[in-house]
C-alpha positions in Angstrom: 96.9 114.0 112.1 95.4 112.4 109.0 91.9 113.6 110.0 93.2 117.1 111.0 94.7 118.1 107.6 91.9 116.4 105.6 90.2 118.0 102.6 87.1 118.4 104.9 89.1 120.0 107.7 91.0 122.4 105.4 87.7 123.4 103.7 86.2 124.2 107.1 89.2 126.4 107.8 88.6 128.2 104.5 91.8 126.7 102.9 92.4 125.1 99.6 93.0 121.4 100.6 95.2 120.6 97.6 97.6 123.4 98.5 97.7 122.3 102.2 98.5 118.7 101.1 101.2 120.0 98.8 102.8 122.0 101.6 102.6 118.9 103.9 104.0 116.5 101.3 106.9 118.7 100.4 107.8 119.2 104.0 107.5 115.5 104.7 109.9 114.8 101.9 112.3 117.5 103.3 112.0 115.8 106.7 113.1 112.5 105.3 115.9 114.3 103.5 117.0 115.9 106.7 117.3 112.6 108.5 119.0 111.0 105.5 121.5 113.8 105.1 122.6 113.7 108.8 122.9 109.9 108.9 124.3 109.6 105.4 127.1 111.9 106.3 127.8 110.0 109.5 127.9 106.8 107.5 130.6 108.2 105.2 133.1 108.3 108.0 132.3 104.8 109.3 134.6 101.9 108.3 133.2 100.1 105.4 133.7 96.5 106.6 130.7 94.3 107.6 128.0 96.8 106.7 125.7 94.1 105.2 126.0 92.1 108.4 125.0 95.1 110.5 122.2 95.9 108.2 120.9 92.3 108.5 121.1 92.5 112.3 119.2 95.7 112.2 116.4 94.2 110.1 116.0 91.0 112.1 116.2 92.8 115.4 113.5 95.3 114.2 111.3 92.4 113.2 111.7 90.8 116.6 110.9 94.0 118.4 107.8 94.5 116.2 106.8 90.9 117.0 107.1 91.6 120.7 104.8 94.5 120.4 107.1 96.7 122.6 108.5 99.3 120.2 110.6 101.8 122.3 109.3 105.3 121.6 108.5 108.6 123.0 105.0 109.8 123.4 105.2 113.1 121.5 102.7 113.8 118.7 102.4 116.8 116.5 100.7 119.7 118.3 97.1 119.9 117.0 96.8 123.4 118.6 98.9 124.6 115.7 95.8 124.2 113.5 94.2 127.2 115.2 97.3 129.0 116.4 99.3 129.4 113.2 98.9 130.1 109.5 98.3 127.1 107.2 101.8 127.0 105.8 103.2 126.8 109.3 101.1 123.9 110.5 101.2 121.9 107.3 104.9 122.2 106.8 105.5 121.7 110.6 103.4 118.6 110.7 104.9 117.2 107.4 108.5 117.8 108.4 108.1 116.3 111.9 106.5 113.2 110.5 108.9 113.0 107.6 111.9 112.8 109.8 110.6 109.6 111.2 111.9 110.2 114.7 110.3 113.4 116.2 107.0 111.8 117.0 105.7 108.5 118.2 107.4 105.6 116.4 105.0 102.7 115.8 107.3 100.2 114.2 111.0 99.2 114.8 111.3 99.3 111.0 111.9 103.1 111.5 114.9 102.3 113.7 116.1 99.8 111.1 115.7 102.6 108.4 117.9 104.8 110.6 120.6 102.2 110.8 120.4 101.5 107.0 120.7 105.2 106.2 123.9 105.3 108.4 125.3 102.2 106.7 125.0 103.7 103.2 128.3 104.4 101.5 126.7 106.9 99.3 125.1 110.2 100.4 123.1 110.2 97.1 121.6 106.8 97.9 120.8 107.9 101.5 119.1 111.0 100.2 117.0 109.0 97.7 115.9 106.7 100.4 115.1 109.6 102.7 113.0 111.3 100.1 111.1 108.1 99.4 110.5 107.7 103.2 109.2 111.2 103.5 106.9 110.7 100.5 105.7 107.4 102.0 104.8 109.2 105.2 102.7 111.6 103.1 100.9 109.0 101.1 98.0 108.5 103.5 97.1 112.1 103.3 97.7 112.3 99.5 95.4 109.3 99.0 92.6 110.5 101.4 89.3 111.1 99.6 86.8 112.2 102.3 84.4 115.0 101.6 82.0 114.4 104.5 82.4 113.7 108.2 81.1 110.2 107.7 83.5 109.5 104.9 86.4 110.8 107.0 85.4 108.5 109.9 85.1 105.6 107.5 88.6 106.3 106.1 90.1 106.5 109.6 88.4 103.3 110.6 89.5 101.5 107.4 93.1 102.6 108.0 93.0 101.5 111.7 91.5 98.2 110.6 94.5 97.5 108.3 97.1 98.1 111.0 97.5 94.4 111.8 98.0 93.5 108.2 100.5 96.3 107.8 102.4 95.2 110.9 102.6 91.6 109.6 103.8 92.8 106.2 106.4 95.0 107.8 107.7 92.1 109.8 107.8 89.9 106.7 109.7 92.5 104.7 112.2 93.0 107.6 112.9 89.3 107.9 113.2 88.9 104.1 115.6 91.8 103.9 117.6 90.4 106.8 117.8 87.0 105.0 118.9 88.6 101.7 121.5 90.6 103.5 122.9 87.6 105.3 123.1 85.7 102.0 124.9 88.6 100.2 
């Protein structure tokens, strides 16, 4: 997807890349807000006892699942046919919203599932919405930061990102274990 809605690809389709990225980013944030609103409201009706313990379990379990390399997920991706079938605002907002929800496409880290549990355990809809917006924005960051104005630069950027996947996985596991430890201590 990153290479599909790139400045290079959008220019080839005759579109202003900045506007396409803006549509995508706003929709990604709305996707995060959608997930946060649903789970935040569910969390408001749950009993408040032992929420930190459940949050700790979710974080540690997610780290263990990531360590195993067997993250349960579906195999659905955004439909790249949308790029030629629909207008720009449809595919950019459609891609952004789907990826921003965190759950409608392939999930590559169990940290996403921990995020869902943590959203549900919030005792504040406002806090859940802030976290959801931050998640959606984080999902848009790779596209926001992409600076590729030639096919070679786009390939290099995709290769660089793929090359950092192992380090990102390790950092995610470290953050999950640290969060779990902090939650156990609280």
